[in-house]
C-alpha positions in Angstrom: 5.0 -6.1 -25.2 4.0 -2.5 -25.9 6.4 -0.4 -24.7 4.9 2.5 -22.2 6.8 4.5 -19.2 5.3 3.5 -16.1 1.3 6.2 -15.9 0.1 8.0 -12.9 -2.8 5.8 -12.5 -3.6 2.6 -10.5 -6.5 1.0 -11.7 -7.9 -2.5 -11.1 -10.0 -5.3 -12.8 -13.5 -7.0 -12.3 -13.0 -10.6 -12.0 -10.5 -13.4 -12.1 -9.6 -13.0 -15.7 -8.6 -10.7 -18.0 -11.3 -9.0 -21.0 -10.7 -7.1 -24.0 -11.6 -4.1 -21.7 -9.1 -4.8 -19.2 -5.8 -5.1 -21.4 -7.2 -2.0 -23.3 -7.2 0.0 -20.3 -4.0 -1.6 -18.4 -2.1 -0.9 -21.8 -3.4 3.0 -21.7 -0.3 5.4 -21.4 -2.0 6.9 -18.8 -1.5 3.5 -15.9 1.2 2.5 -15.2 -0.8 -0.7 -12.0 -3.1 -2.5 -10.9 -4.3 -3.2 -7.1 -5.9 -6.8 -6.6 -8.9 -7.3 -4.5 -10.3 -10.8 -3.2 -13.1 -11.2 -5.7 -10.0 -11.3 -8.7 -8.9 -14.4 -6.6 -10.0 -17.7 -6.9 -6.6 -19.6 -5.9 -3.4 -20.0 -6.1 -2.6 -21.1 -9.8 -5.4 -18.7 -10.9 -3.8 -16.3 -9.8 -0.1 -16.8 -11.3 -2.1 -17.1 -14.8 -3.5 -14.0 -14.0 -0.3 -12.2 -12.4 1.7 -13.3 -16.0 -0.9 -12.2 -18.6 -1.1 -8.2 -16.9 3.1 -8.2 -16.9 3.7 -9.0 -20.0 0.8 -6.4 -21.5 3.5 -4.1 -21.5 7.2 -3.0 -20.3 8.3 -1.5 -18.3 5.7 -4.6 -16.2 2.6 -2.6 -14.4 3.4 -2.7 -11.1 0.7 -5.1 -9.6 -0.5 -4.7 -5.8 -2.5 -5.9 -3.2 -3.5 -4.6 0.8 -2.3 -7.9 2.2 -1.5 -7.0 5.8 -2.4 -9.7 7.8 -5.5 -9.5 10.3 -8.7 -8.4 8.9 -7.1 -6.6 5.7 -5.6 -10.4 3.8 -7.1 -10.4 0.4 -5.7 -14.1 -0.5 -6.3 -16.4 2.2 -7.5 -20.0 1.0 -3.5 -21.6 -0.2 -1.3 -18.6 1.5 -0.9 -18.2 5.1 -3.1 -16.6 7.7 -1.1 -13.5 8.7 -1.4 -11.8 12.5 -3.4 -8.6 12.6 0.4 -6.1 13.6 -1.1 -5.2 16.7 0.3 -9.0 17.9 3.7 -7.8 17.4 2.9 -4.5 19.7 1.7 -7.1 22.1 4.7 -9.5 21.7 7.0 -6.2 21.7 5.3 -5.3 25.6 6.6 -8.5 27.6 9.7 -8.8 24.8 10.6 -7.3 22.4 13.9 -8.2 20.6 11.0 -11.7 20.6 8.6 -9.1 18.4 11.3 -7.3 15.9 12.4 -10.9 14.7 8.4 -12.1 14.7 8.1 -9.1 12.8 10.5 -9.5 9.9 9.3 -13.7 9.9 6.3 -12.2 8.9 7.1 -9.5 6.3 8.8 -12.5 4.4 5.6 -14.9 4.6 4.5 -12.3 3.3 6.1 -10.9 0.8 7.9 -14.4 0.3 3.9 -16.1 -0.4 3.2 -12.7 -2.9 6.0 -12.5 -5.2 6.2 -16.4 -6.1 2.5 -15.9 -7.0 3.5 -12.5 -9.1 2.1 -10.6 -7.2 5.1 -7.3 -6.7 3.7 -5.5 -3.7 1.7 -4.5 -0.8 0.2 -1.5 0.7 2.2 -2.1 4.6 3.3 -1.5 6.3 0.6 1.2 8.4 1.6 3.2 10.9 -0.8 4.6 12.8 -0.5 4.9 15.7 -3.1 3.3 18.2 -5.6 5.3 19.7 -8.2 3.4 20.4 -11.5 4.7 19.2 -10.5 4.0 15.5 -13.4 2.8 13.4 -10.4 1.5 10.7 -7.1 1.6 12.3 -7.9 -0.5 15.2 -5.3 -3.9 15.5 -3.8 -3.0 12.2 -1.3 -0.6 13.7 0.9 -2.0 15.6 1.2 0.5 18.7 0.5 3.5 20.9 4.2 4.6 21.0 5.8 5.6 17.8 9.1 4.8 18.4 7.9 1.0 19.3 5.6 1.5 15.6 9.2 2.2 13.8 10.9 -0.3 14.9 8.4 -3.1 14.1 8.1 -1.5 10.9 11.4 -1.5 10.0 11.7 -5.4 11.3 8.9 -5.7 9.4 9.7 -4.1 6.0 13.3 -6.1 6.3 11.3 -9.2 6.1 9.1 -8.0 3.0 13.1 -6.9 1.2 14.6 -10.0 2.0 11.4 -11.2 0.4 11.5 -9.5 -2.4 10.1 -6.7 -2.1 9.6 -2.9 -1.3 7.4 -1.7 1.8 4.6 1.3 2.0 3.6 2.5 5.2 0.3 3.9 5.8 -1.6 6.6 6.2 1.2 9.9 6.0 0.1 11.8 7.8 -1.8 9.6 10.8 -4.7 8.3 10.5 -5.0 6.6 14.0 -6.2 9.7 15.7 -10.1 10.2 13.9 -12.6 8.7 14.2 -14.6 8.5 11.7 -13.9 5.8 8.5 -13.1 8.2 4.9 -13.9 4.8 3.2 -17.5 6.2 4.3 -17.3 9.9 5.6 -14.8 12.8 5.7 -12.3 12.4 9.4 -10.8 15.7 10.8 -8.4 15.9 12.8 -8.3 19.2 15.0 -5.1 18.5 16.5 -1.7 20.9 15.9 1.1 20.1 14.0 3.0 20.5 17.5 0.9 17.4 18.1 1.1 15.4 14.8 4.6 15.8 15.1 3.9 12.4 17.2 2.9 10.0 14.6 5.0 11.6 12.4 8.0 9.5 13.5 7.4 6.3 12.0 7.4 8.2 9.0 11.1 9.7 10.0 12.0 6.7 11.6 11.7 4.1 8.6 12.8 3.6 5.7 10.2 3.5 3.1 10.3 3.2 -0.5 6.4 4.1 -0.7 3.5 6.2 1.0 -0.2 5.9 1.5 -2.0 9.8 1.6 -5.0 9.7 4.4 -8.2 10.5 3.1 -8.4 13.3 6.4 -8.4 17.0 6.9 -6.3 18.2 9.3 -7.2 22.0 10.5 -3.6 22.6 11.8 -2.5 22.8 8.3 -4.6 23.2 5.4 -8.4 22.8 4.0 -7.1 19.7 2.0 -7.2 16.1 2.9 -3.7 15.1 2.6 -4.1 12.9 0.0 -4.8 16.7 -2.3 -2.7 19.1 -0.6 0.5 20.6 -1.5 1.5 21.9 1.4 1.5 18.1 3.3 3.6 16.5 0.8 5.8 19.0 -0.4 6.4 18.7 4.0 7.0 14.5 3.5 9.2 16.2 0.5 11.0 18.9 1.7 11.2 17.9 5.7 10.6 14.3 6.6 12.7 14.0 3.4 10.8 10.9 1.1 12.1 10.3 -1.8 10.1 7.5 -2.8 6.5 6.8 -4.5 3.2 9.5 -3.4 0.4 6.9 -3.4 -3.4 8.5 -2.4 -5.8 6.5 -1.2 -8.7 5.3 -3.3 -9.6 7.8 -4.7 -14.0 6.3 -5.4 -13.8 6.5 -1.3 -15.8 8.6 0.2 -13.4 10.7 2.5 -11.2 11.8 -1.2 -15.1 13.7 -2.5 -14.4 17.0 -1.6 -13.0 18.0 -4.8 -15.1 16.8 -7.0 -16.1 14.3 -10.1 -13.0 11.9 -10.6 -11.2 13.9 -13.6 -11.2 16.7 -10.6 -9.7 14.5 -8.3 -7.0 12.9 -9.9 -6.4 16.3 -11.1 -6.5 17.1 -7.7 -3.9 14.6 -6.5 -1.8 14.6 -9.0 -1.1 18.2 -8.4 -0.3 18.2 -5.0 2.2 15.5 -6.0 1.2 11.8 -5.9 3.0 10.2 -8.0 0.8 6.8 -8.9 -2.9 7.7 -8.4 -5.6 4.3 -6.9 -8.8 4.9 -8.9 -10.7 1.4 -7.5 -14.0 -0.5 -7.3 -15.3 1.8 -9.8 -14.7 0.4 -13.5 -17.2 4.3 -14.9 -15.1 6.5 -13.3 -11.7 4.7 -14.6 -13.3 5.0 -18.1 -13.5 8.9 -17.2 -9.9 9.3 -16.5 -8.1 7.8 -19.4 -11.1 9.5 -21.6 -11.2 13.0 -20.6 -7.6 13.5 -18.0 -4.8 15.3 -20.1 -1.5 15.6 -18.1 1.6 15.1 -19.5 3.8 12.0 -18.0 6.7 13.1 -16.1 9.7 11.0 -16.6 10.3 11.7 -12.9 7.4 10.4 -11.0 7.6 7.1 -13.5 10.9 6.4 -12.6 10.2 6.7 -8.8 6.7 3.4 -9.7 9.7 1.4 -11.9 12.2 1.5 -8.8 9.0 -0.2 -7.0 9.5 -3.2 -9.1 11.4 -6.8 -7.7 15.0 -6.4 -8.9 15.4 -10.1 -8.8 13.0 -13.2 -9.7 10.8 -14.8 -7.5 11.8 -18.7 -6.7 8.7 -20.6 -7.6 6.1 -22.2 -4.9 7.5 -25.8 -4.9 10.9 -23.6 -3.8 9.6 -21.5 -1.6 7.8 -24.2 0.3 11.9 -26.8 1.0 13.6 -22.8 2.0 14.5 -23.2 5.6 14.2 -19.4 6.2 10.6 -20.2 5.3 9.5 -23.0 7.7 11.5 -21.2 10.4 8.9 -18.0 9.5 5.5 -20.4 9.8 6.8 -21.9 12.3 6.9 -18.1 14.4 3.3 -17.2 11.9 1.7 -19.9 13.8 3.1 -18.6 17.6 1.6 -15.7 17.5 -1.9 -17.6 15.3 -2.2 -18.7 18.9 
């Protein structure tokens, strides 16, 4: 096991097992985490083996993450509880606010506890974007249109995450719900004033957050760069919103990230803007390019922020989780939400 501080890159792998190249890349000093996708999942036992091998590669352990929100964004399905889209919690809130907050905590607990039982440390959730309606990529991933409701539900979900042994990550800062285009395939531009965008940022002010993921969106009122590449937006997050956790980029392979050049330019610009962890996904050649060409001095303070996201307690076994009254109660709640 290598003793290495956690670097600023979060990368991915192609399959369900580690190759020699994967091991070489995951033990590179610039790497600090890995994100898993559906292609990396065959069944729960395979996932447990994979995460155990990844964790054994180095110390501190790499942060193993996944996009596991619920609804249409849930990477592991067979063998895991199907989780509802977050809009269902917002709809319940309109009918019975307290029931919705309790349900959000139950969803967060099951989400975190099941992932932790299989060796996954962190999920990029909750979505804090407001449900303006026409967004192609957010839609029912958002809790609600009203920012104060989003904040309450996100805080409740996060309470459940923490009970399950996992931190949270608010996304997509400062707000992706208003723009129509999908930043995976094009570059959205938000033409609102900073005063108007304050509504979108209210959940960031009112939710206790361990991580924040910045958006591949240009906000013309404030900066000509996307939030991921904008020192102005990251500084605003730190100084005005008073956030002191990990700032993640969204995937730097997305079309919305192409405004600054090749992948080395993208990681360099995001790092200079103040992002702590830089996601390079679905582009193996780009990972090789960055590991071979990017020259940067590791910042101990940023490494410590990333390390703080690693779980502080041992996860229960899957078998022990099945016997938990807390878990069983939460499953009943989720079944009702799923209809």
